[in-house]
Every structure is written in C-alpha cells, then in structure tokens.
C-alpha positions in Angstrom: -114.1 -44.6 83.5 -112.3 -41.4 84.5 -111.9 -39.9 87.9 -113.2 -36.6 88.6 -109.8 -35.2 89.9 -111.5 -32.5 92.1 -112.3 -32.1 95.8 -116.0 -32.4 96.3 -117.5 -29.4 98.2 -120.9 -31.1 98.5 -119.4 -34.2 100.7 -122.4 -36.0 102.2 -122.6 -37.4 105.7 -121.9 -40.8 103.9 -118.9 -39.7 102.0 -115.4 -39.7 103.6 -111.8 -40.5 102.7 -110.7 -44.1 103.0 -108.3 -43.1 105.8 -111.5 -42.3 107.9 -113.4 -45.3 107.0 -114.1 -48.1 109.6 -112.8 -51.8 109.6 -115.1 -54.4 108.5 -117.3 -52.3 106.5 -118.2 -52.5 102.7 -117.7 -49.3 100.7 -117.6 -47.8 97.1 -115.1 -45.7 95.7 -116.7 -42.5 94.5 -113.7 -40.1 93.7 -109.9 -39.5 93.9 -108.3 -36.3 95.0 -105.1 -36.3 92.7 -103.5 -36.0 89.4 -103.2 -38.6 86.6 -100.2 -40.1 87.9 -102.1 -41.0 91.2 -105.2 -42.0 89.2 -103.0 -44.3 87.0 -101.4 -45.8 89.9 -104.9 -46.7 91.5 -106.2 -48.1 88.1 -103.3 -50.3 87.8 -104.2 -51.8 91.0 -107.8 -52.1 89.9 -109.3 -49.3 92.1 -111.6 -47.3 89.8 -114.7 -45.1 90.7 -117.5 -47.3 91.3 -115.2 -50.4 92.7 -116.8 -52.0 95.8 -114.5 -53.2 98.5 -114.3 -54.3 102.1 -111.9 -52.8 104.5 -110.2 -55.3 106.5 -107.6 -53.3 108.3 -107.5 -49.7 108.8 -103.9 -48.5 108.6 -102.3 -45.9 110.8 -99.8 -43.0 110.0 -97.4 -43.2 112.8 -97.0 -47.2 113.0 -96.8 -47.4 109.1 -99.6 -50.2 109.1 -101.2 -50.3 105.7 -104.8 -50.2 104.9 -105.9 -53.7 103.6 -108.8 -53.8 101.2 -110.5 -56.8 99.7 -111.8 -56.3 96.1 -113.5 -59.5 94.9 -111.0 -62.2 95.6 -107.9 -59.6 95.5 -106.4 -58.1 98.6 -104.8 -54.7 98.1 -102.6 -52.9 100.7 -102.4 -49.1 100.6 -100.4 -46.5 102.5 -102.0 -43.7 104.5 -101.2 -41.0 101.8 -103.2 -42.8 99.2 -106.0 -43.7 101.5 -106.3 -40.0 102.5 -107.0 -39.1 98.6 -109.8 -41.8 97.9 -113.2 -40.7 98.5 -115.6 -43.4 99.5 -119.0 -44.0 100.6 -120.6 -46.8 102.6 
C-alpha cells in the first residue's frame, strides 16, 4: 500500500492530524503528508494507510511527551512532528 503524499483539500469533519486526535479513541490512518523518507520510516514502524490504532496518550509539543499508539499488541511512541503529518479518522 502506498501513501498519497498530498495534503487533502477535502478534509471531512472526521479527518484530522494525529496531533489533534483525542486520548482513548480508536482511529484509522488515512494519509500521510510527507516525502518518501517519512513514509518509509512510518512503514518501518508498521504504520500504513488503513492501520487501525488506539491513542493511549496524546503528546505535547512543549513538554516533549510522545504520542503513544496501540496497534494490535504493539505500542508505538511518536513525536509531535510525526503526529502532525499523519491524517487519521475516527
């Protein structure tokens, strides 16, 4: 599966960046805003378009607390910069 690598102009009310997603909710990755290096990095972590996850902890930019995702039995920590480039929907 390949990322679209474009910013969506049609963003529905259900689509937002992971950085704006709420704790405890389940979501699906729908797109990534970034180049091939970023896409490869996320794929290496098991994050693809269509991946279902639960957001356990919403990160913060100032305190450098990471975003903590659960994907199946795996836990993935992401920084704010990555979370702000991943488009998700509930």
